[in-house]
N, C-alpha and C positions, 0 to 999 in steps of 0.2 A: 827261376825256373820251378815251377811246377811242380808237381809228383808224377802225375799224367805225362807232363811231358820226359821225365827223367827216364819212365818204367818204356818209350815209348823206340829209345835208341836203342840199336845193338850192345850186349854185354862185352864186347873188345873195346868199343867205343868209349863207356863212361870210364872202362879198363886206365883207360890211355887220359882222358881231360883230367880226373881224381889224383892222377900219377902224383908219385912225387916230384919227378921231373917238372911238370909241366908249371905244378907248383914252386922250383925251383930256380924254372926257365923266364918266368913271371918278375919273379924279384929279381935278375940278373936284367931285366930291360928295366927294369923301373932302378937298378945300380947307373945303367949303360948309358941313361940318358938323365938321372937325376930328376925323376918323379914325385910329387909326393902324396902324399894317401891320397887324393881327392882325387887327383890323376890316373893312378892307379882300379880304382875301386871303376871308374869312366871305361878302363883299360878290360877288367873284368867283366859286366857288365854286357857289352861289345863283341866279344868271343867265345859271351853263352848264345849271343844272337846270331853269330859264326856255328856257334854246333849246331843248332838248333835250327840252322837254318830259315831263319827268318830277315835275313840278310842277303842281296849276293856280297858271293866273296871279294867279286872286283873292284864291289864300292870301298873298300873296307879303308883307302885314302881317300876321299870323301866320307867315309861316317867319322874320321877320323878329325875332322876340318870342326866337328862341337868338341870337342876335349881344352878343354883349363887348357888360357897359353897356346892354341897351337899356332900360333903368328911365331911361334919365336921356335918353332923344328923344325927339320926337317923330315912332314912329314913321309913322304915317299922313304926315306932310310927305316922308320918307325916299323913301317909298314911291309918292308918287308923282313927285318928282325922278326915278328906275329906265325910273319907266313912261310920261317923258317925253324924258329926253336917251337909254336904251338900248335901250325894248325898243317905241319908238315908229317906229321905221323899220324895225320890224322889224310892223306890224300884218298885214300880208298874208298872213305866212306861220301865228303867232302868236294871230290874227283877233281876240279879248278883249282888247288893249289900249284898246281901246273902251272897253270897259265897269268896268276899272283903272280905269279916270283918272274915269268919272265915281262912282263908287261913294268914291272916293278922293275928293269933292267938285272934283275942278278939268276946265273943258273942253278939251273935246276938238277938238286941233290940223287942220288943213289934212292929205288924209289924202297920201303918202305913197309909191306904189307904187312895186314890188321893179319895180324891170328884167327882160323876158325875158325870160332865158332863144334858147329859138327864134325870139326877131329876129336876134339877135345866133350864129347860127351858122359858126360858120369848121371849113368839109370834110374831111377829111384825099383831097390831092391822089393821083391814078393809084401813081406809082411818089414815094417817098420816105428819102431815108435819114436818122435821129434815137435818137436814144435813149425809147423806152418809156418813162418817167417821162411825160421830154416833151412828147409826144406825147400824154399823154391831157392834159398840161393846154392845147394848144396845141387842138385839134381834138377841137371839141364828137363826135363821130357814132365816135372811137378802141372807146369802150369797150361801147361796144354794136354793133363789127364784129365778125361773128364769126371768129370761130382756127380752126374745126373746121366736118368737114360737123353730127354726129349729134349728141344731143342730150344732158348729162351730169348726171349728179345730182350736186343740192350736200349741205352738210348737213341739209337739210329733210328728205334723202330723195326731192327733189321732184323731176321731168326739169324742166332750164331750155333756153332758148337757149346753144348755148357759146360767147359771146358774149368778149371781153376779160375783160370786168369779169367773169363766170361765175367763167371760168379764174381770173383770181390771185381770190379769193375760194375756189378748189378750194385750189390752192394752200395760203395762207396756215392754213387750216383743216390739212392736214395737215403743214405743214413749222412752221406759225408764223409770227409775226409779226417783225420784223425783219433782218435781215442775210441769208444762207443764201449757204452757203460749195456749193461746187463735188460735197461729199458729199450734200449736207441736196438739192442742188435732180435729181442722179443718182438717193437715195436713192426722190424723186416721182418720178422718169417708171418706175422700174422698178416700182412698184409701188403707186399708186396705180389707181380699179378702173377708174376714166375714162378710161383709157388704153391698154386693151390693146386695147380696136373699133379704135382710130387706123390711118391706116396708114401708110407710114414716111413718106412726105411731109406725113403735116402733126404726126407725132410733130415729124419736122428742122423744122419752121413752130415749131412752141412750143415746142421748145429752146433755136435760136435767142431768140424769146422774153423766158423765162425769163433767158437768161443779162441780156439785155438789161436789165431790170428788176434779175436783182439787182446787174452791176457797172454799172448807167447806164453803158453805155455803144452805140455807134449799130449802126445794125443797118440792112439794106433792108427794106424794107414795099412790099408788090407789091400791090396792091389795082387792079383789074384787073376782078376778077371776084367771082363771092359770099363768097369769103373771100379773109383776108386772107393770102399769103406772106410770111412773111419768114426772110429768109438774113441772110449777116456778111458787115457791110458792106464792100462793094470797095473796095480799095484802093490807091491811089495809088498808077502808079509811084517808087519812087523812086530811079532811077536818074535822075531826071528833076531836074535844080540847080534850076529855080523852084517845086519840088515843097516842098522844105527849106525850115524857119525862118533862119532865116542869127541865130544867135541871138548874132552881137556887135548883133544891125538887135535884136532882143529885148533887150538889156541898155538900151541906150541909151535904147529906150525905156519902161524900167521906174523905173530912175533920170530922169529927162524928170517921170510920173508922180507918183516920188518927192518932186521939190518942189516940184510945188502941190500938193501934197497941205502939205508942209511950212508955204505958205504962207498956207494956208488957215487952220494950227492958231493958235486963238490963244496966249499966252508962259502957260506956269507963271502968272509973278508974277500972273498976269491973274488966274487959278483961286484962285488960293490969297491970293489978297484977296481975293476971296468969301466964303471963309472965314476968313476972318485966320485962315489961315495953319494949320490945325484939319483936318487932309486926313478926318477922320473926317463932315466938312461935306460934302467934296467927292459924297459922295453921294446930298444932295438937291440938291445942283446936279444931277446926272447927272437923275437923276427927273426934275425939275424941265425938263431940256433935252429929255428925251427927250418927256414929256406936249406940252409945244410945234412938236415937229420940231426943233428950231436944231440939227440934226444936226453942224456942226465943233463945237455947243459943248459937244454930246455925245463927239465923238471928240477937241474937247479931256478934256476932267474924265478919260475910258478913257486917254490919255495920261498924268498927270496921278498915277494914280492907281498904275497901273505903275509913274512913277518911284518914285515911291516905293512898292514892293513891299506896295501898299493892298487890290487889284483882290481878288490871296486870299478876304484876311479879310473885306472886300465879303460875296461868294460864299457863305463859310460864316453868315455873324450878317446880315444886310438881309437882311430878308422878305419883301422888293415886287424885289429883283431872285432873290430863288432861288425866289420862286414865278415868273415871269417860264421863269427855266429849266430847272422843274419841269412846268411843262404842255408848252411845246415837248418837250422831253424824254422822256413819254408818249405824243406825241399826234405823233410822230417815230420813237419804236418799239416803241408801238401795246401798249405794254405797263408797267402800275405798278414804278415799280425803285427806289422813294423810298431803298428796305436800300442798292442800288447806290450812290444817290445821298452819303446819314450818312456812308457810310464809302469813296468814293473816293480816295487818295490821288492821283490825277495830276493831278495839277494844271492841268495842260497842254496835256490833254483838258477840262478842265471848263472851262478860259478858249476854248477854239477853237468846243467848245457853246456858252460866253456872245455871245464873238465877234457869230458868226456871229444866231444868234433876234434881237440887239441891232441889229446896223448889218442886217440884212434882210426881218425879218420888220420890229421895232419903228420906225427908222431911214429904210425902202423906199429902205437905196442896194438897187443891184443888183451882180448878184451875181459880176459878175468890179470893180466899185467894194466891192463890202465883201470878197475879197478883198487884194487891193493895198489895204486901209484895215486892215485883222488886219494881213501882212507890216512893213506898216508902222508898229501898234502895236506889232508883243512884240520886231519889234528896239530898241521903246526902250531897254532892258533887254538885253545881251549876254550869251552864251550861255544865252535863256530858253529854247531848244529852239524850233519852225519849226509853223504851225497849215495852212499853205498847200506848194507845190509848185510848182514851177513845170515846166507841161506843152508842154514842146521842138518838140510836135507843134504843136500849136498860137503860140504864144507868150504865153500867158495861166496864170496867177497859180491853179489850186484847191484847196479843200479838202482839206485830207489828208480821208481815209476813216475811217470810226466804226463799229465790226459792234458787232452786238448776240446773248452768242451766254451760256445759262442766266445768264440777269437778269441779269450782266453789261458794259458798255461795256467796248471797247478797239479799242489799233486797229490796221484794216486790215495787214498785213505788206504 
């Protein structure tokens, strides 16, 4: 899926697609029909096409005929299982799941209506300090708020409202998806035809907006009039001792949290005894733990894999985890970069991305919990490099930043 396609889906639909319920349902379908990894990847790709309405729902049984060893299965039974477990929660959005179930000889369950986003709208306050990406997630009206006064021309030559969403689409169309450095940003601000007619105040507001979007830094947002006014975040007076983070207190706190994690981790012997000391089979235990959301068993498996120096090998060989990582990378950076993934030699970078997707997306740890767990796991082996860093300003561990330049992922210096 491309990032533009993902963004077009309603929030309530994305919540279901990326929920643990759907992940668990896919695992149970695989177990029920004894499907292999390639067959699982085929089903996941087919489901994505159905979510995006690229293929007709009623053609699902026919589409399954392209699955490996399809002739050995009752495809109508598999299709009905997918309809019940994966598609039915999205009936309001997909609309014809009930017809598919009836056509396959099933009984239509009680409807599960999607939550209505309009009933839970959280509106942008008059004044707020925050990062653009986070504000887009937290406030329902932020994307539709106007950044400038005059309409802009989109890539289809249409005149559209100068909203946050439309300006971002224009920026990505001009500069490409992924990370944009200051040079690319300056080129856009200097050359985009939509910017030439802006007032100086609007240009500055847009510039601060883009800096926050690219570099994920705080800005001050004023929402008092018809337009948003965005300026650099007001910095606290660093001469005030109470505003400074106490580094000793930070380190003591990290040490305490580190020990708390260690107490929750299962002993390596416990994991190894479950697989008869076969490190390869730990992958299956990890997969099962992720599927049933047994968070700390999954983390325990990761620790043993890292200790045995088997994590990198798993990410090269195991299509289940490779598939999770590839989809995450393609969604995050907005383009297919499989050639980079297949030829990448920076093992630490791959580990950093994998730990983020597994801990945050699949196991639903918070960003702070995930960063701390990543720090704990990576330090299982000495001299393995770091995937997080300590921000002394707020005393939090944060993921090291990754950028996309010319279809290549690399660390942000």
